[in-house]
N, C-alpha and C positions, 0 to 999 in steps of 0.2 A: 785344490784348484781344478777346474774343468778347462781343458785346452785341447782343441782338435782342429787340424788343418784338413780341408777338403779341396781337392784339385779338380777343376773342370778341364779335362784334358784337351778338348778340341781347340780351345783358345788359350790354353796355358794359364788359366786364371785360378787364383787361390782364394778361398773363403775360410773364415775362422769362426769357431764357437768358443767363447771365453766365458767362464763363470766361476761360481763358488759352490762347492759341494755343500757347505754348511748352510748357506741361505737358500740353495736350490735355484738361484737366479743366474741367467746367462744372457749375453748379447751375441749377435751375429755381426761379423765384420765383412763388408764387401760381398754380399750374397749374389750368387749366380741367379739367372732367371728361373732355372729349374731348381726350386727350393726343396725338392723332396729329400735329397741327401742330408741337407741341413736339418730338416724336420726329423729324420730318422736319428741323427746324432743327438739332437735334443732329447728325444724319447729314450735313447740308450743311456744318457747321463741322468735321466729323470729330472731334467732342468726345465724351468719355466722361462720362456723368452720374455725379456723385459725391454728390449730395444734393438735397433739396428744402427750400426755405425758405418758410414761411407768415408773412406779415406780421401776420395775425390769424386768428381763426376766422370764416370768411365766413358771412354770413346770407343772401346773395342767390344763391349758387350752390354746388353740391357740388364740392369740390376733387378734382383728379386725383392728389393725393398718394398715395392708397392704391394706385392702379394702378401708379404708378412704383415705390413701395416694394415691392409684391408681385412685380412682374415684373422689376425690375432690381436689387432687393436693396439699395437706397440708403437712408440715414437721412433722417428728416424732422426738420427744425429748426423749433421753435415756442416761443413764450414759455412759461415754466413757469406763468404766470398764466392760461393758456388752459384749463386743466383737461382736457387731452387724455387720452382713454382708449385710446390706441393707442401703440405703441412710438415714442418720439421722443427727440431730443436737445434739452434745454431751452436756450433763448437768453435771455440777460439783457442789460441795458443795458451797452454797451461790449464785449461778446463779439465776437470776430472769426473769420471763416472765410477761410483762405488758399488760393488756387488759383494756384499759380505766382507770377506777378508781380501778380496781382489779389487785393485784399483787400476783404472785405465786413464792415462794422462795424455792429452793431445799435444802434439808438437807441430807448429806450422812449418812446413817443409816445401816451399814452392820450387818450381823448376819444370817438372812434368806438366803440371797445371798450376795456375796461380793460387788456387784454394787448397792445394794438397796438404794433407795431414799425415804424419806418422803417429803411431800409438805406442807409448811406453806401457808395459804391463808389469804391475807390481803385485806379488803375493806376500801380504804382510805377515803370513805365518812363517815365511822364510827370512825375509829381510824387508827393510823399508826403502830399498832402492830397486830400480828396474831389473827384472829378470830377463825379459824379452822386449824386443822392439819390432812391431809390425811396420815395415817400411813402405807398404803400399807400392806405388810406382816411383820411388826415389832411388833406393839401393836394392839391387838384385844379387843373387848368388853369381859372382863372376862378371857383373856388368852394372851399369847404371841406367837410369830411365831415358827413354827417348824424349827429346826436348821440343819437338816441332808439331805436336798434335793440337795444341791450344793456342799458341802464339808463335811468333817467328822463332826459328830454331836457335839463332844466336842469342836472343833475349832469354829464351827458356834455358839454354845451356849455362848462361852466366848466372841465372838464379839458382840452377841446380848445383853449380860449383860452390856457391856460397852456402847453400843448404848442407851440402856434404861436409865442407871444411869448417863451417862455423857452428853447425848444430849437431849433426849425426856423429862425426868423428871426434867430437868433444866427449862422447860417452865412453865408458870403460870397455876394454877389449873383450871382457868375458860375457857381454850381453849377447844373447842368442837372437839372430836376425831371421825373421820370417817375412818373405816378400809377398807382394800382391800378384806376382807372375813367376812362372818357371818357363823353361824352353818351350817354344811353340807360340809364344805371344809376339805380337807386332810392336809391343811397347818397349822393346829393347832389341839388341842385335846379336849379343854374344852370351846371353844368360845361360846358366847351367840348368839341367833338369833336376838337380839336387834341390830338395824342398826347403832347406834351411842352411844356415851357416852361423859363424860368430863374427862380431865386428872386428876382432883381432885378426882372424884369418883373412877377411876381406881387405883389411888395411895392408896386409903383407902381400897378398897375391892377386887382388883385383887390379887389372891393368889401369882402369880408369881412376883408381885412388892413389896411384904412384905419384911421386913429386913431379909436379908440372905447374906452370902458371895458368891463370884463368884463360888467357888467349889460346894456349895449346889445348886445354880441356875443351873449350868451345868448338875448336876445329875438329877434335877427335870425336866429340859427341854427335856431331852432325855429319860425319863421314859414313858412307856406305849404308844409309838408311833404306829400308824397304819401302816400296811405294805405299802411299796411304790408300786403304780401301775406300771406295766411293761413298760408303754409308756412314763414315765416322761422324759427320755433323748431324746426321739423322739420329744416331744413337745418343749423342750428347743431348740433343733436344728432348728425346724421350726420357732420359734419366733426370733431366731438370724439370720436366713437365709433370702433369697430373699422374697419379699413381696408375701403374699398369696392372690390371687384374690377371689372374692365371689364364693363359691363352687356351683356346679350344683346340682339340686335335682334329686333323682332316678326316673327312668321311671317305669311305671306299666308293669309287665311282662305278657305275654299271657299264659304262663305255668310255673310251678315250676321246676327249673332245678335240676338235680340229682347230680350235681358236685360242688355245692356251699354251704358254711355254711349258716344255717338258723337261724334267730333271731326273735322270736315272741315277739312283744312289747306291746301286749294287757294287760289288767288287768289280774292278776293271777286268779281271779274268772272266767274269760272267758277261759283263756288258758288251765287250767287243765281239761276242758271238751272236748278238741279237739286240741291237740298239734301236729303239723306236726312231723312225725317220724324223729328222729335225731336232732330236733331243740333245740337250746338254748332258754331260756325264761328270759327276764328281763323286768318288767313292766315299761312302759314309765312314768306312773303317779307317781312313787315313786321317791323322791329325791335321787340322787346318781346313776341314770340310767347310765350315761356315765362312771363313775368310775367302776361300777360292770360289765358293758359290756366290759370295757377295760381289765379286768382279763380273759375274755373268748375268745376274738376275736383276730386274727392276722390282724394288720392294713394293711398288704400287700396283703391280700386275701379278695376281695370285698364280702360283705355279702348280702344275700337277706333278706329283712325285710318283716315279715308277720304282717299285720296290719288290723284293722277294715276298714280303708278308707285312702284316699290319704293324708288328713290333718294329721292324726296320723303318717303315714309313713314319711312325710316331716319333722315333728317335731323330730322324732327319728333320721332321717338323720342329721339334724342340730346339735343334741346333740352328735352324734358320730363324726361329723366333728370337733366339739369343742375339742375333745381329739385326734385329728390328724388322725382319720379314715376318710379320705377325700372322698373315692370312695365307693359307694354301688352298687352292681350288679343290683339292682332294687328292686321293692316291689311287693307283691302278696297279694290279699285279703284272709283273714283267712277263709271266708265263702266258698271259692272254693278249699280249701285243701282237698284232697281225702284220702291220706294215713295218718291216724291219730293214736295217742295213747292217752289213757285216764289216767289221774292222779287223781283218785277220792280222794277228801280231807277228812281228819278226823278232828273232833272237839277234843278239849282237853279231854272232857268226854269220847269220844270213844277211845282215846289213853290210858287213864287210864284203861278203861274196858278191852282192848285187849293187855295190856302191856306185859303180859307173852308170847304172841304168836308173837310179833312183833320184827323185827330187827330195831333198832332205830339209826338214824344218826342225830347228833346235829351239825348244821353248824355255830354255834356261834364261836367267837374268844375264845382262850383258857383261857383268863383271865376274861371272862364274868361270872357274878354270877346270879343265883345260879349255883352250880356245876351240870354237866350232871346227868341224871338219872342213877341209877345202871344198868350196862350192855350196856348203850348207847355208840356209837363210836363218838367221837368228831373230826370233820374235818372242820376247818374254811372254809367258803364259798369261799374265795379267793384262797384256795388251792385245792378245791374239784375236779376241772376239770383235774388236773394233778396228784393228790395224788394216792399213792398205796392203793388199796382197799383190801389188804390182810385181810382175816378173815371175810369179808362180802360175803354173798351168793347172787348172782344176781337173783336167782330164788325164794328167800324167800320174803314174804310180808314185805315191808320196809316202815317205817314212817320217815319223815324228819321234824325236829323241829328246831326252832330258838327262839329268845327272845319273839317276839310279833306276828310272822307269816309273816313278810314282806320278809324274805329271804327263807322261806320254799319252796315256789313254784319254785324259781330259782334253789335251790339245788335239788329238785325233778326232774326237767327237765334235769339237768346235769346227774343225775344217770340214768334216762331213756335213754339218749343219749349214755351212757356208757354200756348199755345192761341190766340194771335192769328191770325186766319184770312186777313187781307188786309194784309200788311206790305210796306213799300217803303223800302229804304235810299236816302238821297240820296247819289249818287255823282258824282264829277267836280267836287266843290266842297262847301262847307258854310257854317257861320256866318261864316267868314272871307272869304267871297266878296264882291266889290264889289257884285254885283247885289242881295244881301240887305241891304246897308247903305243902299241907296237905294230899296228896295222899299216 
């Protein structure tokens, strides 16, 4: 049997290569838009791609099924309930795809989306019962799916409860579970970074699978959900629509245009010492680059990427394309930017020492603990670019803080772009620091 899991770390998405060594045939499940790792895996296994299976219409990333269908001429299998407007072979509950000694059987598992499928994987050389279950966005390691991305959260959670208790939990404990997402995805709220589990382990230790009635499950599944990124509907439309070909990479610009949004993708440690005036900043090296950039950028207005080099710019472009920001105006080397602003960072100790003189903006979500410092203004990062800033003085020395410093540089750049003249991200620590708990 051929089986390989590939994780797209930025969005926490998992893709799979499944096949039979004897027949040399393989399928890909839930491909990321950047199909190169999947293509390398197929080459490594000396396998011939014969199809692509989608567990559902993804709302968080653009699928690579179009690239594989257009370039390799393979069919795309998806539920007939998905409303796909591209050539596809419909899959229904109980339908099977045979690859030599390996069989993949579809299970209709609605909840996250009405069309959702889980996939039982059977290796007939071992046994005629399922060895693995690809749960897509129904059951994760340590969590269950988010229910509010396709329909009302209460309706989605009720469907998910029935899926889990009447379908998935009816299977044996020994089945290995491989989910469609790991930590870093917006499709759940407490999932583990561990890439797999067993059904028996989840039955015992997953909080959302513990005995509770449907009403309690629905309430728990809809509690504490992260804000929906603004491009979710766009991504669904793309994944349902005509096949998307392999996107082109941005060209290097000879000069920095004055009429385009700018996005600096370097590390925060570099960007704060010379940010192009008016630029946004989201560090490419942090997980969630695409999600955070999606809250800032208009996908219909091509952005100019400011990067250390071509490789960094190309990787940033791929991750923007994965959230349906398909076209970038170009890229420009950070070293050649002339009109710059400085965002000198503060340490936690410096923040404590200067606290009485500073205007402090806390960019964490409102439910994050500990509570903001006395006098701090809390504006969640995903709201900061459009938020009313009444009560804040753009001319006053301003510190931007978050839980651990990963969001502080992003927030500081937003405030600088909105006209704040003296902005300082708190780096090297944040509200989670022990020093602030005793200050």
